[in-house]
N, CA, C and O atoms as CSV, one atom per row, in Angstrom:
chain,resi,resn,atom,element,x,y,z
A,1,UNK,N,N,134.245,44.125,127.120
A,1,UNK,CA,C,133.019,44.546,127.767
A,1,UNK,C,C,131.863,44.440,126.775
A,1,UNK,O,O,131.980,44.853,125.621
A,2,UNK,N,N,130.753,43.885,127.237
A,2,UNK,CA,C,129.603,43.761,126.347
A,2,UNK,C,C,128.832,45.072,126.197
A,2,UNK,O,O,128.903,45.959,127.048
A,3,UNK,N,N,128.110,45.165,125.117
A,3,UNK,CA,C,127.220,46.291,124.864
A,3,UNK,C,C,125.797,45.827,125.128
A,3,UNK,O,O,125.345,44.832,124.562
A,4,UNK,N,N,125.102,46.545,125.981
A,4,UNK,CA,C,123.723,46.206,126.318
A,4,UNK,C,C,122.779,47.200,125.660
A,4,UNK,O,O,123.099,48.382,125.527
A,5,UNK,N,N,121.611,46.711,125.248
A,5,UNK,CA,C,120.585,47.562,124.658
A,5,UNK,C,C,119.478,47.754,125.683
A,5,UNK,O,O,118.996,46.799,126.292
A,6,UNK,N,N,119.087,49.008,125.858
A,6,UNK,CA,C,118.021,49.356,126.787
A,6,UNK,C,C,116.880,50.008,126.017
A,6,UNK,O,O,117.092,50.649,124.988
A,7,UNK,N,N,115.648,49.829,126.543
A,7,UNK,CA,C,114.482,50.479,125.952
A,7,UNK,C,C,113.610,51.033,127.076
A,7,UNK,O,O,113.327,50.357,128.066
A,8,UNK,N,N,113.196,52.280,126.890
A,8,UNK,CA,C,112.347,52.949,127.873
A,8,UNK,C,C,110.927,52.400,127.769
A,8,UNK,O,O,110.392,52.237,126.673
A,9,UNK,N,N,110.325,52.117,128.924
A,9,UNK,CA,C,108.945,51.626,128.952
A,9,UNK,C,C,107.949,52.759,128.706
A,9,UNK,O,O,106.825,52.510,128.269
A,10,UNK,N,N,108.354,54.003,128.985
A,10,UNK,CA,C,107.444,55.144,128.828
A,10,UNK,C,C,107.454,55.707,127.413
A,10,UNK,O,O,106.415,55.769,126.755
A,11,UNK,N,N,108.642,56.120,126.942
A,11,UNK,CA,C,108.721,56.813,125.643
A,11,UNK,C,C,109.203,55.916,124.506
A,11,UNK,O,O,109.123,56.314,123.344
A,12,UNK,N,N,109.702,54.713,124.809
A,12,UNK,CA,C,110.156,53.787,123.770
A,12,UNK,C,C,111.561,54.052,123.256
A,12,UNK,O,O,112.020,53.392,122.324
A,13,UNK,N,N,112.250,55.018,123.863
A,13,UNK,CA,C,113.619,55.350,123.441
A,13,UNK,C,C,114.522,54.133,123.626
A,13,UNK,O,O,114.530,53.511,124.688
A,14,UNK,N,N,115.287,53.800,122.576
A,14,UNK,CA,C,116.236,52.684,122.626
A,14,UNK,C,C,117.642,53.239,122.568
A,14,UNK,O,O,117.912,54.178,121.820
A,15,UNK,N,N,118.545,52.661,123.358
A,15,UNK,CA,C,119.948,53.063,123.305
A,15,UNK,C,C,120.833,51.909,123.735
A,15,UNK,O,O,120.400,51.000,124.444
A,16,UNK,N,N,122.066,51.962,123.296
A,16,UNK,CA,C,123.073,50.955,123.634
A,16,UNK,C,C,124.055,51.552,124.617
A,16,UNK,O,O,124.368,52.742,124.566
A,17,UNK,N,N,124.538,50.703,125.515
A,17,UNK,CA,C,125.508,51.168,126.507
A,17,UNK,C,C,126.558,50.087,126.719
A,17,UNK,O,O,126.240,48.916,126.928
A,18,UNK,N,N,127.812,50.506,126.659
A,18,UNK,CA,C,128.950,49.617,126.898
A,18,UNK,C,C,129.172,49.545,128.403
A,18,UNK,O,O,129.509,50.547,129.033
A,19,UNK,N,N,128.982,48.356,128.981
A,19,UNK,CA,C,129.103,48.177,130.424
A,19,UNK,C,C,129.823,46.882,130.729
A,19,UNK,O,O,129.798,45.941,129.935
A,20,UNK,N,N,130.468,46.840,131.894
A,20,UNK,CA,C,131.068,45.584,132.336
A,20,UNK,C,C,129.944,44.648,132.784
A,20,UNK,O,O,128.833,45.092,133.073
A,21,UNK,N,N,130.239,43.375,132.837
A,21,UNK,CA,C,129.229,42.386,133.206
A,21,UNK,C,C,128.755,42.603,134.638
A,21,UNK,O,O,127.588,42.360,134.947
A,22,UNK,N,N,129.638,43.053,135.504
A,22,UNK,CA,C,129.298,43.224,136.920
A,22,UNK,C,C,128.636,44.571,137.227
A,22,UNK,O,O,128.204,44.788,138.359
A,23,UNK,N,N,128.546,45.483,136.247
A,23,UNK,CA,C,127.947,46.800,136.471
A,23,UNK,C,C,126.440,46.675,136.664
A,23,UNK,O,O,125.800,45.796,136.088
A,24,UNK,N,N,125.887,47.560,137.477
A,24,UNK,CA,C,124.435,47.613,137.681
A,24,UNK,C,C,123.762,48.055,136.381
A,24,UNK,O,O,124.243,48.982,135.729
A,25,UNK,N,N,122.663,47.414,135.992
A,25,UNK,CA,C,121.958,47.848,134.781
A,25,UNK,C,C,121.324,49.227,134.975
A,25,UNK,O,O,120.974,49.613,136.090
A,26,UNK,N,N,121.183,49.961,133.870
A,26,UNK,CA,C,120.508,51.262,133.917
A,26,UNK,C,C,119.060,51.068,134.341
A,26,UNK,O,O,118.448,50.040,134.049
A,27,UNK,N,N,118.512,52.078,135.042
A,27,UNK,CA,C,117.120,52.021,135.483
A,27,UNK,C,C,116.320,53.222,135.019
A,27,UNK,O,O,115.089,53.193,135.030
A,28,UNK,N,N,117.019,54.296,134.604
A,28,UNK,CA,C,116.351,55.538,134.244
A,28,UNK,C,C,116.692,55.915,132.803
A,28,UNK,O,O,117.853,55.872,132.398
A,29,UNK,N,N,115.678,56.279,132.044
A,29,UNK,CA,C,115.838,56.700,130.648
A,29,UNK,C,C,116.541,58.055,130.588
A,29,UNK,O,O,116.159,58.973,131.315
A,30,UNK,N,N,117.555,58.200,129.740
A,30,UNK,CA,C,118.239,59.484,129.632
A,30,UNK,C,C,117.389,60.560,128.936
A,30,UNK,O,O,117.696,61.748,129.035
A,31,UNK,N,N,116.326,60.149,128.237
A,31,UNK,CA,C,115.476,61.104,127.509
A,31,UNK,C,C,114.343,61.650,128.379
A,31,UNK,O,O,114.146,62.863,128.465
A,32,UNK,N,N,113.592,60.736,129.032
A,32,UNK,CA,C,112.385,61.177,129.742
A,32,UNK,C,C,112.391,60.848,131.233
A,32,UNK,O,O,111.424,61.141,131.937
A,33,UNK,N,N,113.457,60.250,131.710
A,33,UNK,CA,C,113.602,59.839,133.119
A,33,UNK,C,C,112.633,58.732,133.514
A,33,UNK,O,O,112.391,58.500,134.699
A,34,UNK,N,N,112.074,58.043,132.502
A,34,UNK,CA,C,111.181,56.921,132.779
A,34,UNK,C,C,111.982,55.660,133.075
A,34,UNK,O,O,113.213,55.668,133.058
A,35,UNK,N,N,111.261,54.578,133.345
A,35,UNK,CA,C,111.899,53.302,133.670
A,35,UNK,C,C,112.345,52.602,132.382
A,35,UNK,O,O,111.615,52.590,131.391
A,36,UNK,N,N,113.549,52.020,132.405
A,36,UNK,CA,C,114.058,51.294,131.243
A,36,UNK,C,C,114.209,49.817,131.577
A,36,UNK,O,O,114.335,49.425,132.737
A,37,UNK,N,N,114.191,49.022,130.529
A,37,UNK,CA,C,114.468,47.596,130.682
A,37,UNK,C,C,115.590,47.218,129.735
A,37,UNK,O,O,115.705,47.750,128.630
A,38,UNK,N,N,116.416,46.285,130.194
A,38,UNK,CA,C,117.510,45.805,129.349
A,38,UNK,C,C,116.970,44.716,128.452
A,38,UNK,O,O,116.366,43.753,128.925
A,39,UNK,N,N,117.183,44.864,127.166
A,39,UNK,CA,C,116.701,43.897,126.188
A,39,UNK,C,C,117.694,42.755,126.035
A,39,UNK,O,O,118.900,42.929,126.208
A,40,UNK,N,N,117.167,41.602,125.710
A,40,UNK,CA,C,118.022,40.446,125.471
A,40,UNK,C,C,118.432,40.496,124.014
A,40,UNK,O,O,117.586,40.474,123.119
A,41,UNK,N,N,119.738,40.562,123.778
A,41,UNK,CA,C,120.253,40.656,122.416
A,41,UNK,C,C,120.651,39.299,121.879
A,41,UNK,O,O,120.739,38.317,122.615
A,42,UNK,N,N,120.886,39.266,120.592
A,42,UNK,CA,C,121.311,38.037,119.937
A,42,UNK,C,C,122.805,37.815,120.055
A,42,UNK,O,O,123.340,36.864,119.484
A,43,UNK,N,N,123.482,38.681,120.788
A,43,UNK,CA,C,124.928,38.549,120.912
A,43,UNK,C,C,125.627,39.282,119.789
A,43,UNK,O,O,125.051,39.558,118.737
A,44,UNK,N,N,126.848,39.579,120.036
A,44,UNK,CA,C,127.644,40.300,119.034
A,44,UNK,C,C,128.284,39.300,118.087
A,44,UNK,O,O,128.634,38.185,118.475
A,45,UNK,N,N,128.427,39.712,116.873
A,45,UNK,CA,C,129.127,38.881,115.908
A,45,UNK,C,C,130.628,39.050,116.072
A,45,UNK,O,O,131.090,39.732,116.987
A,46,UNK,N,N,131.358,38.449,115.213
A,46,UNK,CA,C,132.807,38.579,115.246
A,46,UNK,C,C,133.175,39.954,114.715
A,46,UNK,O,O,132.654,40.392,113.689
A,47,UNK,N,N,134.061,40.620,115.406
A,47,UNK,CA,C,134.528,41.934,114.975
A,47,UNK,C,C,135.948,41.778,114.465
A,47,UNK,O,O,136.847,41.425,115.227
A,48,UNK,N,N,136.156,42.036,113.186
A,48,UNK,CA,C,137.486,41.975,112.591
A,48,UNK,C,C,138.080,43.371,112.603
A,48,UNK,O,O,137.464,44.325,112.128
A,49,UNK,N,N,139.274,43.482,113.145
A,49,UNK,CA,C,139.960,44.769,113.144
A,49,UNK,C,C,141.218,44.629,112.304
A,49,UNK,O,O,141.872,43.587,112.336
A,50,UNK,N,N,141.552,45.635,111.576
A,50,UNK,CA,C,142.745,45.586,110.748
A,50,UNK,C,C,142.430,46.033,109.332
A,50,UNK,O,O,141.339,46.524,109.041
A,51,UNK,N,N,143.400,45.852,108.467
A,51,UNK,CA,C,143.248,46.340,107.100
A,51,UNK,C,C,142.328,45.461,106.266
A,51,UNK,O,O,141.785,45.929,105.265
A,52,UNK,N,N,142.140,44.224,106.641
A,52,UNK,CA,C,141.229,43.371,105.896
A,52,UNK,C,C,141.573,41.908,106.039
A,52,UNK,O,O,142.717,41.549,106.317
A,53,UNK,N,N,140.588,41.079,105.850
A,53,UNK,CA,C,140.761,39.641,105.912
A,53,UNK,C,C,140.119,39.059,104.662
A,53,UNK,O,O,138.990,39.406,104.314
A,54,UNK,N,N,140.824,38.197,104.010
A,54,UNK,CA,C,140.337,37.649,102.764
A,54,UNK,C,C,140.417,36.128,102.802
A,54,UNK,O,O,141.254,35.554,103.499
A,55,UNK,N,N,139.543,35.491,102.049
A,55,UNK,CA,C,139.519,34.040,101.977
A,55,UNK,C,C,140.856,33.504,101.480
A,55,UNK,O,O,141.289,32.429,101.893
A,56,UNK,N,N,141.506,34.247,100.600
A,56,UNK,CA,C,142.735,33.768,99.979
A,56,UNK,C,C,143.993,34.049,100.797
A,56,UNK,O,O,145.089,33.684,100.371
A,57,UNK,N,N,143.861,34.690,101.964
A,57,UNK,CA,C,145.048,35.022,102.755
A,57,UNK,C,C,145.876,33.789,103.119
A,57,UNK,O,O,147.105,33.823,103.051
A,58,UNK,N,N,145.213,32.713,103.503
A,58,UNK,CA,C,145.931,31.532,103.966
A,58,UNK,C,C,145.626,30.315,103.110
A,58,UNK,O,O,145.862,29.180,103.525
A,59,UNK,N,N,145.114,30.546,101.949
A,59,UNK,CA,C,144.749,29.454,101.060
A,59,UNK,C,C,145.990,28.903,100.368
A,59,UNK,O,O,146.828,29.655,99.871
A,60,UNK,N,N,146.092,27.588,100.347
A,60,UNK,CA,C,147.205,26.954,99.640
A,60,UNK,C,C,146.894,26.946,98.153
A,60,UNK,O,O,145.760,26.698,97.743
A,61,UNK,N,N,147.889,27.215,97.373
A,61,UNK,CA,C,147.722,27.227,95.933
A,61,UNK,C,C,147.943,25.817,95.415
A,61,UNK,O,O,149.086,25.376,95.305
A,62,UNK,N,N,146.870,25.100,95.095
A,62,UNK,CA,C,146.971,23.701,94.667
A,62,UNK,C,C,147.652,23.582,93.298
A,62,UNK,O,O,148.336,22.591,93.042
A,63,UNK,N,N,147.477,24.577,92.412
A,63,UNK,CA,C,148.117,24.528,91.101
A,63,UNK,C,C,149.631,24.598,91.238
A,63,UNK,O,O,150.349,23.878,90.544
A,64,UNK,N,N,150.120,25.447,92.117
A,64,UNK,CA,C,151.555,25.589,92.336
A,64,UNK,C,C,152.151,24.300,92.893
A,64,UNK,O,O,153.216,23.861,92.459
A,65,UNK,N,N,151.456,23.696,93.860
A,65,UNK,CA,C,151.965,22.475,94.476
A,65,UNK,C,C,152.010,21.328,93.481
A,65,UNK,O,O,152.985,20.577,93.459
A,66,UNK,N,N,150.978,21.172,92.657
A,66,UNK,CA,C,150.971,20.075,91.702
A,66,UNK,C,C,152.032,20.298,90.627
A,66,UNK,O,O,152.633,19.337,90.149
A,67,UNK,N,N,152.267,21.539,90.246
A,67,UNK,CA,C,153.289,21.837,89.251
A,67,UNK,C,C,154.674,21.504,89.815
A,67,UNK,O,O,155.506,20.918,89.123
A,68,UNK,N,N,154.914,21.877,91.066
A,68,UNK,CA,C,156.196,21.576,91.707
A,68,UNK,C,C,156.396,20.077,91.842
A,68,UNK,O,O,157.509,19.587,91.648
A,69,UNK,N,N,155.340,19.334,92.171
A,69,UNK,CA,C,155.445,17.883,92.290
A,69,UNK,C,C,155.758,17.257,90.933
A,69,UNK,O,O,156.545,16.314,90.860
A,70,UNK,N,N,155.156,17.766,89.860
A,70,UNK,CA,C,155.422,17.237,88.516
A,70,UNK,C,C,156.871,17.477,88.136
A,70,UNK,O,O,157.522,16.585,87.592
A,71,UNK,N,N,157.390,18.672,88.416
A,71,UNK,CA,C,158.778,18.979,88.103
A,71,UNK,C,C,159.733,18.087,88.886
A,71,UNK,O,O,160.747,17.641,88.349
A,72,UNK,N,N,159.420,17.828,90.141
A,72,UNK,CA,C,160.268,16.971,90.969
A,72,UNK,C,C,160.265,15.552,90.419
A,72,UNK,O,O,161.313,14.910,90.355
A,73,UNK,N,N,159.086,15.053,90.018
A,73,UNK,CA,C,159.004,13.706,89.473
A,73,UNK,C,C,159.774,13.605,88.160
A,73,UNK,O,O,160.467,12.614,87.931
A,74,UNK,N,N,159.666,14.614,87.295
A,74,UNK,CA,C,160.391,14.608,86.032
A,74,UNK,C,C,161.894,14.601,86.278
A,74,UNK,O,O,162.620,13.872,85.602
A,75,UNK,N,N,162.373,15.383,87.217
A,75,UNK,CA,C,163.799,15.436,87.534
A,75,UNK,C,C,164.271,14.089,88.051
A,75,UNK,O,O,165.341,13.614,87.669
A,76,UNK,N,N,163.476,13.469,88.921
A,76,UNK,CA,C,163.838,12.150,89.451
A,76,UNK,C,C,163.866,11.096,88.353
A,76,UNK,O,O,164.741,10.230,88.352
A,77,UNK,N,N,162.920,11.157,87.419
A,77,UNK,CA,C,162.885,10.208,86.306
A,77,UNK,C,C,164.110,10.391,85.410
A,77,UNK,O,O,164.700,9.413,84.950
A,78,UNK,N,N,164.489,11.643,85.166
A,78,UNK,CA,C,165.649,11.921,84.324
A,78,UNK,C,C,166.923,11.398,84.982
A,78,UNK,O,O,167.795,10.858,84.301
A,79,UNK,N,N,167.036,11.556,86.300
A,79,UNK,CA,C,168.213,11.054,87.015
A,79,UNK,C,C,168.272,9.532,86.947
A,79,UNK,O,O,169.344,8.953,86.769
A,80,UNK,N,N,167.127,8.893,87.088
A,80,UNK,CA,C,167.080,7.431,87.022
A,80,UNK,C,C,167.481,6.934,85.642
A,80,UNK,O,O,168.220,5.957,85.521
A,81,UNK,N,N,166.985,7.620,84.578
A,81,UNK,CA,C,167.336,7.233,83.222
A,81,UNK,C,C,168.825,7.445,82.963
A,81,UNK,O,O,169.450,6.632,82.283
A,82,UNK,N,N,169.394,8.508,83.484
A,82,UNK,CA,C,170.820,8.780,83.288
A,82,UNK,C,C,171.663,7.701,83.950
A,82,UNK,O,O,172.676,7.285,83.386
A,83,UNK,N,N,171.273,7.241,85.123
A,83,UNK,CA,C,172.009,6.204,85.836
A,83,UNK,C,C,171.926,4.860,85.084
A,83,UNK,O,O,172.913,4.132,84.990
A,84,UNK,N,N,170.752,4.552,84.562
A,84,UNK,CA,C,170.593,3.258,83.893
A,84,UNK,C,C,171.324,3.221,82.558
A,84,UNK,O,O,171.738,2.143,82.133
A,85,UNK,N,N,171.501,4.349,81.878
A,85,UNK,CA,C,172.190,4.362,80.597
A,85,UNK,C,C,173.706,4.439,80.783
A,85,UNK,O,O,174.450,4.199,79.833
A,86,UNK,N,N,174.173,4.769,81.980
A,86,UNK,CA,C,175.618,4.914,82.210
A,86,UNK,C,C,176.298,3.614,82.424
A,86,UNK,O,O,177.511,3.578,82.629
């Protein structure tokens, strides 16, 4: 459900209200009973819920991968040398 921002035309009171898209917009100010208008907002940003999100959560460790590739290549080279000397 979106949150709409309303502002009173009489007293200038601003408030936010969580409403369904199909709900009728507010027409009366809760402070002074004056007429309110719904303001056009810039939209809500992304809301992250949970203990936290970090850039490194899903980042591949390039140093680890290159080290593993070097070890694999060295092992393959050693096996090839052992076969050729046998």
